[in-house]
Residue frames as a rotation matrix with the C-alpha (Angstrom) as fourth column:
MET 1
-0.604 -0.793 0.073 -21.86
-0.780 0.571 -0.256 -5.46
0.162 -0.212 -0.964 -12.82
ALA 2
0.138 0.646 -0.751 -23.35
-0.395 0.731 0.557 -8.94
0.908 0.220 0.356 -13.07
ARG 3
0.436 0.124 0.892 -24.13
-0.900 0.040 0.434 -10.58
0.018 -0.991 0.129 -9.74
ASP 4
0.993 -0.030 0.113 -22.74
0.027 0.999 0.034 -13.94
-0.114 -0.031 0.993 -10.89
ARG 5
0.440 -0.896 0.060 -19.17
-0.177 -0.152 -0.972 -12.60
0.880 0.417 -0.225 -11.17
LEU 6
0.366 -0.448 -0.815 -16.52
0.877 0.460 0.141 -13.62
0.312 -0.767 0.561 -8.70
PRO 7
0.788 -0.030 -0.615 -15.14
0.346 -0.805 0.483 -10.87
-0.509 -0.593 -0.624 -6.41
HIS 8
-0.204 -0.963 -0.177 -11.84
0.304 -0.234 0.923 -10.73
-0.930 0.134 0.341 -8.30
GLU 9
-0.329 0.142 0.934 -13.73
0.944 0.050 0.325 -10.12
0.000 0.989 -0.151 -11.54
LYS 10
0.882 0.464 0.083 -14.83
0.457 -0.885 0.090 -6.69
0.115 -0.041 -0.992 -10.26
GLY 11
0.143 -0.986 -0.084 -11.43
0.979 0.128 0.159 -5.40
-0.146 -0.105 0.984 -11.14
PHE 12
0.947 -0.085 -0.310 -9.72
-0.090 -0.996 -0.002 -2.04
-0.309 0.030 -0.951 -10.84
HIS 13
0.539 -0.765 0.351 -6.73
0.839 0.449 -0.309 -2.08
0.079 0.461 0.884 -13.17
VAL 14
0.809 -0.363 -0.463 -3.88
-0.091 -0.855 0.511 0.21
-0.581 -0.371 -0.724 -12.17
SER 15
0.776 -0.588 0.228 -1.23
0.368 0.128 -0.921 1.06
0.512 0.799 0.315 -14.76
TRP 16
-0.099 -0.900 -0.424 2.35
0.994 -0.067 -0.090 2.05
0.053 -0.430 0.901 -13.92
ASP 17
-0.629 -0.107 0.770 1.48
0.278 -0.956 0.095 5.63
0.726 0.274 0.631 -14.87
GLN 18
0.387 0.863 0.326 -1.56
-0.127 -0.300 0.945 5.67
0.913 -0.407 -0.007 -12.60
LEU 19
0.646 -0.223 -0.730 0.38
0.734 0.442 0.515 4.15
0.208 -0.869 0.449 -9.69
HIS 20
-0.462 -0.885 0.058 3.11
0.853 -0.461 -0.246 6.76
0.245 -0.064 0.967 -10.15
ARG 21
-0.397 0.403 0.825 0.59
-0.051 -0.907 0.418 9.63
0.917 0.124 0.380 -10.19
ASP 22
0.665 0.743 -0.077 -1.25
0.003 0.101 0.995 8.27
0.747 -0.662 0.065 -7.14
ALA 23
0.372 -0.616 -0.695 1.96
0.921 0.340 0.191 7.65
0.119 -0.711 0.693 -5.16
ARG 24
-0.688 -0.577 0.439 3.12
0.541 -0.812 -0.219 11.20
0.483 0.087 0.871 -5.94
ALA 25
0.039 0.789 0.613 -0.26
-0.213 -0.593 0.776 12.49
0.976 -0.161 0.145 -4.77
LEU 26
0.760 0.165 -0.629 0.27
0.504 0.462 0.730 10.53
0.411 -0.872 0.268 -1.56
ALA 27
-0.251 -0.932 -0.263 3.68
0.954 -0.191 -0.233 12.17
0.167 -0.309 0.936 -1.13
TRP 28
-0.580 0.086 0.810 2.16
0.090 -0.981 0.169 15.61
0.809 0.171 0.562 -1.62
ARG 29
0.535 0.841 0.086 -0.46
-0.075 -0.054 0.996 14.81
0.842 -0.539 0.034 1.01
LEU 30
0.669 -0.329 -0.667 2.28
0.726 0.482 0.491 13.71
0.160 -0.812 0.561 3.44
ASP 31
-0.264 -0.822 0.505 4.56
0.638 -0.541 -0.548 16.69
0.724 0.177 0.667 2.79
GLY 32
-0.524 -0.045 0.851 4.82
-0.395 -0.872 -0.289 18.82
0.755 -0.487 0.439 5.90
GLN 33
0.561 0.827 0.040 2.90
-0.476 0.283 0.833 16.29
0.677 -0.486 0.552 8.00
GLY 34
-0.061 -0.685 -0.726 5.97
0.378 0.657 -0.652 14.89
0.924 -0.314 0.219 9.78
PRO 35
0.507 0.339 -0.793 6.33
0.822 0.087 0.563 15.16
0.260 -0.937 -0.234 13.54
ASP 36
0.280 -0.444 -0.851 8.79
0.461 -0.716 0.525 18.06
-0.842 -0.539 0.005 13.44
GLU 37
0.596 -0.051 -0.801 10.34
-0.510 -0.794 -0.330 20.64
-0.620 0.606 -0.499 11.12
GLY 38
-0.487 -0.873 -0.040 12.82
-0.636 0.322 0.701 18.05
-0.599 0.367 -0.712 9.86
GLY 39
0.080 0.620 -0.781 9.99
-0.953 0.277 0.123 16.08
0.292 0.734 0.613 8.28
TRP 40
0.954 0.297 0.050 9.85
-0.301 0.934 0.191 12.33
0.010 -0.197 0.980 8.11
ARG 41
0.174 -0.960 0.219 13.02
-0.860 -0.040 0.509 10.53
-0.480 -0.277 -0.832 9.14
ALA 42
-0.860 -0.453 0.234 12.43
-0.301 0.822 0.484 7.17
-0.411 0.346 -0.843 7.45
VAL 43
0.133 0.859 -0.495 10.12
-0.984 0.175 0.041 5.16
0.122 0.482 0.868 5.21
VAL 44
-0.703 -0.220 0.677 9.26
-0.316 0.949 -0.019 1.52
-0.638 -0.227 -0.736 5.84
ALA 45
-0.314 0.557 -0.769 7.71
-0.898 0.088 0.430 -0.23
0.307 0.826 0.472 2.85
ILE 46
0.102 0.406 0.908 5.41
-0.498 0.811 -0.306 -3.18
-0.861 -0.421 0.284 3.43
THR 47
-0.704 -0.462 -0.539 6.68
-0.693 0.282 0.663 -5.71
-0.154 0.841 -0.519 0.92
ARG 48
-0.471 -0.703 0.533 6.07
0.790 -0.067 0.610 -6.45
-0.393 0.708 0.587 -1.73
GLY 49
0.229 0.701 0.675 3.28
0.942 -0.335 0.028 -4.15
0.245 0.629 -0.737 -2.85
GLY 50
0.880 0.158 -0.448 4.47
0.342 -0.866 0.365 -1.15
-0.330 -0.474 -0.816 -0.87
MET 51
-0.002 -1.000 -0.009 7.93
0.719 -0.008 0.694 -1.06
-0.695 -0.005 0.719 -2.40
ALA 52
-0.365 -0.121 0.923 7.12
0.861 -0.421 0.285 0.93
0.354 0.899 0.258 -5.56
PRO 53
0.625 0.618 0.477 4.92
0.393 -0.777 0.492 3.52
0.674 -0.120 -0.729 -3.79
ALA 54
0.789 -0.380 -0.483 7.46
0.436 -0.209 0.875 3.81
-0.434 -0.901 0.001 -0.93
MET 55
-0.255 -0.915 0.314 10.26
0.896 -0.100 0.433 4.49
-0.365 0.392 0.845 -3.40
ILE 56
-0.122 0.292 0.949 8.22
0.677 -0.675 0.294 7.23
0.726 0.678 -0.115 -5.05
VAL 57
0.883 0.470 -0.006 7.21
0.299 -0.552 0.779 8.77
0.362 -0.689 -0.628 -1.70
ALA 58
0.466 -0.789 -0.402 10.82
0.646 -0.007 0.763 8.65
-0.605 -0.615 0.506 -0.45
ARG 59
-0.413 -0.617 0.670 12.05
0.909 -0.322 0.264 10.33
0.053 0.718 0.694 -3.63
GLU 60
0.163 0.582 0.796 9.41
0.523 -0.736 0.430 13.06
0.837 0.346 -0.425 -3.58
LEU 61
0.958 0.263 0.116 9.97
0.029 -0.489 0.872 13.84
0.286 -0.832 -0.476 0.12
ASP 62
0.214 -0.973 0.089 13.77
-0.473 -0.183 -0.862 13.43
0.855 0.142 -0.499 -0.04
ILE 63
0.666 0.006 0.746 13.80
-0.688 0.392 0.611 10.68
-0.288 -0.920 0.266 2.60
ARG 64
0.022 -0.804 -0.594 17.05
-0.869 0.278 -0.409 8.71
0.494 0.526 -0.693 2.39
ILE 65
-0.829 -0.256 0.498 16.41
-0.499 0.740 -0.451 6.05
-0.253 -0.622 -0.741 5.03
VAL 66
0.179 0.859 -0.480 14.22
-0.944 0.288 0.162 3.35
0.277 0.424 0.862 3.50
ASP 67
-0.845 -0.365 0.391 13.65
-0.477 0.845 -0.242 -0.11
-0.242 -0.391 -0.888 4.99
THR 68
-0.285 0.762 -0.582 11.12
-0.563 0.358 0.745 -2.90
0.776 0.540 0.327 4.61
ILE 69
-0.505 0.259 0.823 8.84
-0.601 0.580 -0.551 -5.09
-0.620 -0.773 -0.138 6.65
SER 70
-0.680 0.242 -0.692 7.65
-0.513 0.518 0.685 -8.24
0.524 0.821 -0.228 4.95
VAL 71
-0.464 0.657 0.594 4.26
-0.548 0.314 -0.775 -9.56
-0.696 -0.686 0.214 5.97
LYS 72
-0.926 0.200 -0.319 2.77
-0.152 0.577 0.803 -12.54
0.344 0.792 -0.504 4.22
SER 73
-0.569 0.796 0.207 -1.02
-0.322 0.015 -0.946 -12.54
-0.756 -0.606 0.248 4.33
TYR 74
0.491 0.713 -0.500 -2.02
-0.778 0.100 -0.620 -13.75
-0.392 0.694 0.604 0.86
ASN 75
-0.538 -0.517 0.666 -1.50
0.032 0.777 0.629 -16.97
-0.843 0.360 -0.401 -1.01
HIS 76
-0.729 0.275 0.627 -2.46
0.649 -0.014 0.761 -16.02
0.218 0.961 -0.168 -4.56
GLN 77
-0.490 0.603 0.630 -5.94
-0.255 -0.790 0.558 -14.47
0.834 0.113 0.541 -4.03
THR 78
0.486 0.622 -0.615 -6.72
0.410 0.459 0.788 -16.15
0.772 -0.635 -0.032 -0.68
GLN 79
0.070 -0.440 0.895 -6.08
-0.650 -0.701 -0.294 -14.18
0.757 -0.561 -0.335 2.49
SER 80
0.312 -0.063 -0.948 -4.59
0.564 0.816 0.131 -16.01
0.765 -0.575 0.290 5.48
ALA 81
0.869 -0.041 -0.493 -3.31
0.443 -0.379 0.812 -15.04
-0.220 -0.925 -0.311 8.94
PRO 82
0.755 -0.613 0.233 -0.62
-0.291 -0.630 -0.720 -12.35
0.588 0.476 -0.654 8.56
LYS 83
0.777 -0.601 -0.188 2.91
0.555 0.513 0.654 -13.29
-0.297 -0.613 0.732 9.56
VAL 84
0.728 -0.624 -0.284 6.02
-0.646 -0.763 0.021 -11.07
-0.230 0.168 -0.959 9.72
ILE 85
0.859 -0.466 0.214 8.78
0.503 0.847 -0.175 -12.80
-0.100 0.258 0.961 7.75
LYS 86
-0.231 -0.939 0.254 11.25
0.866 -0.317 -0.386 -9.86
0.443 0.131 0.887 7.72
SER 87
0.658 0.414 -0.629 11.43
0.696 -0.654 0.297 -6.90
-0.288 -0.633 -0.718 10.13
PRO 88
0.687 -0.461 0.562 13.05
0.031 -0.754 -0.656 -3.51
0.726 0.468 -0.504 9.59
ASP 89
-0.418 -0.874 -0.248 16.14
0.497 0.009 -0.868 -2.42
0.761 -0.486 0.430 11.54
MET 90
0.566 0.783 -0.258 14.35
0.617 -0.195 0.763 -1.78
0.547 -0.591 -0.593 14.82
ASP 91
-0.082 -0.660 -0.747 17.40
0.897 -0.376 0.233 -0.03
-0.434 -0.651 0.623 16.32
LEU 92
-0.942 -0.265 0.204 16.92
0.334 -0.784 0.524 2.59
0.021 0.562 0.827 13.61
ILE 93
-0.423 0.868 0.261 13.11
0.176 -0.204 0.963 2.58
0.889 0.453 -0.066 13.42
GLY 94
-0.985 0.003 0.170 12.31
-0.167 -0.215 -0.962 2.32
0.033 -0.977 0.213 17.14
ASP 95
-0.504 0.862 0.056 8.65
0.368 0.273 -0.889 2.79
-0.782 -0.427 -0.454 18.03
GLY 96
-0.101 0.432 0.896 7.98
0.995 0.054 0.086 4.44
-0.011 0.900 -0.435 14.67
THR 97
0.489 0.262 -0.832 8.13
0.387 -0.920 -0.063 8.09
-0.782 -0.291 -0.551 15.69
GLY 98
0.103 -0.404 -0.909 8.79
-0.609 -0.748 0.264 10.10
-0.786 0.527 -0.323 12.52
VAL 99
-0.854 -0.410 0.319 8.47
-0.073 0.703 0.708 7.02
-0.515 0.581 -0.630 10.34
LEU 100
0.000 0.818 -0.575 6.17
-0.972 -0.134 -0.192 6.57
-0.234 0.560 0.795 7.35
ILE 101
-0.549 -0.020 0.835 4.88
0.085 0.993 0.080 3.06
-0.831 0.115 -0.544 6.73
VAL 102
-0.230 0.414 -0.881 3.85
-0.899 -0.437 0.029 2.79
-0.373 0.799 0.473 3.07
ASP 103
-0.562 0.131 0.817 1.81
0.274 0.961 0.034 0.10
-0.781 0.243 -0.576 1.34
ASP 104
-0.970 0.226 0.088 -0.06
0.044 -0.196 0.980 -0.14
0.239 0.954 0.180 -1.92
LEU 105
-0.153 0.986 -0.060 -3.40
-0.314 0.009 0.949 -1.11
0.937 0.164 0.308 -0.39
VAL 106
-0.874 0.117 0.471 -5.19
-0.413 0.328 -0.849 -1.71
-0.254 -0.937 -0.239 2.87
ASP 107
-0.553 0.687 -0.471 -7.86
-0.114 0.498 0.860 -4.37
0.826 0.529 -0.197 2.42
THR 108
0.449 0.729 -0.516 -9.15
0.431 0.329 0.840 -5.75
0.782 -0.600 -0.166 5.73
GLY 109
0.510 -0.338 0.791 -6.44
-0.663 -0.740 0.112 -4.16
0.547 -0.582 -0.602 7.89
ARG 110
0.996 -0.090 -0.004 -5.12
0.073 0.789 0.610 -7.48
-0.052 -0.608 0.792 9.19
THR 111
0.294 -0.944 0.150 -1.62
0.778 0.145 -0.611 -6.87
0.555 0.296 0.777 7.82
LEU 112
-0.074 -0.315 0.946 -1.55
-0.129 -0.938 -0.323 -3.41
0.989 -0.146 0.029 9.36
ASP 113
0.903 0.352 0.248 -2.56
-0.310 0.132 0.942 -4.84
0.299 -0.927 0.228 12.76
VAL 114
0.708 -0.692 -0.140 0.71
0.703 0.673 0.228 -6.76
-0.064 -0.260 0.964 12.77
VAL 115
-0.054 -0.762 0.646 2.76
0.705 -0.487 -0.516 -3.85
0.708 0.427 0.563 11.41
ARG 116
0.309 0.248 0.918 1.31
-0.318 -0.883 0.346 -1.29
0.896 -0.399 -0.194 13.84
ALA 117
0.991 0.041 -0.125 2.13
0.096 0.433 0.896 -3.60
0.091 -0.900 0.426 16.74
THR 118
0.301 -0.952 -0.044 5.82
0.953 0.301 0.006 -3.37
0.008 -0.043 0.999 15.81
MET 119
-0.805 -0.537 0.253 5.85
0.553 -0.833 -0.007 0.41
0.215 0.135 0.967 15.15
PRO 120
-0.061 0.942 -0.331 2.91
0.986 0.005 -0.169 1.90
-0.158 -0.337 -0.928 17.09
LYS 121
0.166 0.118 -0.979 3.87
0.295 -0.953 -0.065 5.57
-0.941 -0.278 -0.193 16.62
ALA 122
-0.843 -0.479 0.243 4.46
0.336 -0.117 0.935 5.40
-0.419 0.870 0.260 12.86
HIS 123
-0.124 0.759 -0.640 2.22
-0.641 -0.553 -0.532 7.10
-0.758 0.344 0.554 10.31
VAL 124
-0.456 0.033 0.889 0.58
0.444 0.874 0.196 4.56
-0.771 0.484 -0.413 7.99
ALA 125
-0.067 0.375 -0.925 -0.06
-0.704 -0.674 -0.223 5.64
-0.707 0.636 0.309 4.42
THR 126
-0.337 0.017 0.941 -1.48
0.520 0.837 0.171 3.60
-0.785 0.547 -0.291 1.56
VAL 127
-0.984 0.013 -0.179 -2.23
-0.158 -0.532 0.832 4.52
-0.084 0.847 0.525 -2.01
TYR 128
-0.333 0.904 -0.269 -5.56
-0.375 0.135 0.917 2.65
0.865 0.406 0.294 -2.04
ALA 129
-0.910 0.103 0.401 -7.95
-0.373 0.219 -0.902 1.79
-0.181 -0.970 -0.161 0.80
LYS 130
-0.431 0.829 -0.357 -10.97
0.201 0.474 0.857 -0.48
0.880 0.298 -0.371 1.14
PRO 131
0.236 0.645 0.727 -13.66
-0.490 -0.568 0.662 0.32
0.840 -0.512 0.182 3.75
LYS 132
0.886 0.137 -0.443 -12.84
0.255 0.654 0.712 -2.51
0.388 -0.744 0.544 6.21
GLY 133
0.159 -0.932 -0.325 -9.18
0.980 0.190 -0.064 -1.49
0.122 -0.309 0.943 6.44
ARG 134
0.205 -0.030 0.978 -9.66
0.359 -0.927 -0.103 2.27
0.911 0.373 -0.179 6.15
PRO 135
0.943 0.186 0.277 -9.64
-0.160 -0.478 0.864 2.89
0.293 -0.859 -0.421 9.96
MET 136
0.660 -0.748 -0.072 -6.12
0.622 0.489 0.612 1.39
-0.422 -0.449 0.788 10.14
VAL 137
-0.092 -0.682 0.725 -4.67
0.955 -0.267 -0.130 4.04
0.282 0.681 0.676 7.77
ASP 138
-0.123 -0.045 -0.991 -3.67
0.565 -0.824 -0.033 7.60
-0.816 -0.564 0.127 8.62
SER 139
-0.106 0.040 -0.994 -3.42
-0.645 -0.763 0.038 8.77
-0.756 0.645 0.107 4.99
TYR 140
-0.302 0.011 0.953 -4.54
0.610 0.771 0.185 7.38
-0.732 0.637 -0.240 1.64
ILE 141
-0.898 -0.062 -0.436 -5.41
-0.265 -0.715 0.647 8.61
-0.352 0.697 0.625 -1.83
THR 142
-0.432 0.735 -0.524 -8.22
-0.746 0.036 0.665 6.51
0.507 0.678 0.532 -3.34
GLU 143
-0.491 0.379 0.785 -10.94
-0.502 0.613 -0.610 4.42
-0.712 -0.693 -0.111 -1.70
VAL 144
-0.605 0.330 -0.725 -12.37
-0.582 0.439 0.685 1.45
0.544 0.836 -0.073 -3.60
SER 145
0.440 0.863 0.249 -15.27
-0.838 0.294 0.460 -0.81
0.323 -0.411 0.852 -2.68
GLN 146
0.028 -0.418 0.908 -14.58
-0.774 0.566 0.284 -3.85
-0.633 -0.710 -0.308 -0.52
ASP 147
0.499 0.258 0.827 -15.55
0.142 0.917 -0.372 -6.27
-0.855 0.303 0.421 -3.30
THR 148
0.900 -0.277 -0.336 -13.19
-0.418 -0.338 -0.843 -4.72
0.120 0.900 -0.420 -5.87
TRP 149
0.577 -0.794 0.193 -10.00
0.629 0.583 0.515 -6.60
-0.521 -0.176 0.835 -6.68
ILE 150
0.713 -0.415 -0.565 -7.14
-0.531 -0.846 -0.048 -4.24
-0.458 0.334 -0.824 -7.53
PHE 151
0.734 -0.527 0.429 -4.85
0.671 0.663 -0.332 -5.44
-0.109 0.531 0.840 -10.30
PHE 152
0.554 -0.624 -0.552 -1.49
-0.187 -0.739 0.647 -3.75
-0.811 -0.255 -0.526 -9.87
PRO 153
0.634 -0.273 -0.724 0.89
-0.773 -0.202 -0.601 -3.25
0.017 0.940 -0.339 -12.79
TRP 154
-0.485 -0.868 0.102 3.28
-0.871 0.490 0.023 -5.92
-0.070 -0.078 -0.995 -11.53
ASP 155
-0.314 0.469 0.825 0.39
-0.135 0.838 -0.528 -8.44
-0.940 -0.277 -0.200 -11.78
MET 156
0.673 0.739 0.038 -0.44
0.028 0.026 -0.999 -7.71
-0.740 0.673 -0.003 -15.42
ALA 157
-0.630 -0.748 0.210 0.88
0.317 -0.001 0.948 -7.88
-0.709 0.664 0.238 -18.96
LEU 158
-0.189 0.541 -0.820 -0.40
-0.764 -0.606 -0.223 -6.20
-0.617 0.584 0.528 -22.11
GLN 159
-0.856 -0.033 0.516 -2.32
0.243 0.854 0.459 -8.55
-0.456 0.519 -0.723 -24.36
TYR 160
-0.784 0.611 -0.106 -5.11
-0.347 -0.291 0.891 -8.62
0.514 0.736 0.440 -26.91
VAL 161
-0.727 0.653 0.212 -8.67
-0.020 0.289 -0.957 -8.81
-0.687 -0.700 -0.197 -25.52
GLU 162
-0.695 0.566 0.443 -11.65
0.684 0.333 0.649 -10.07
0.220 0.754 -0.619 -27.53
PRO 163
-0.787 0.495 0.368 -14.45
-0.473 -0.867 0.155 -7.50
0.396 -0.052 0.917 -27.95
TYR 164
-0.647 0.602 0.468 -17.65
-0.379 0.278 -0.883 -8.08
-0.661 -0.749 0.048 -25.97
ARG 165
0.391 0.920 -0.029 -19.84
-0.385 0.135 -0.913 -8.40
-0.836 0.369 0.406 -29.08
GLY 166
0.652 -0.105 0.751 -17.84
0.548 0.750 -0.371 -10.61
-0.524 0.653 0.546 -31.39
THR 167
-0.376 -0.873 -0.311 -15.55
0.236 -0.415 0.879 -9.59
-0.896 0.257 0.361 -34.19
């Protein structure tokens, strides 16, 4: 990797197939880990990136109660102070006991600081984790380096790419 590349140029491209496989692997890891024999009682997806993995986890674990928390912490590729702009049904979710919080990625952990404050007893699971945010997550599937930018399938389109050494 050339040292003159920008951080987002050290990219990890995730296809829909790969995301599906990794989210299913996350579900398998979470199976049987709930607080009681009844398993997990609800999933809360951190929008927007957590919605696809949360749907897959909920399907695999047969969890029918799915809600969202929306935290805005990025403006394009620039991270800013996280802010909750939509909360889940707190009468249903409570302190988070028996609840899975699912996101696509933990980067620095700043978003999860805000989310954990609202549901302190929930189990936080992400598909991907970077080292700075890793301590904020209870379960994850793949760790990537801090300077890697993950390109999710909803960020990409298929297109022709010029070869490195001409045509």
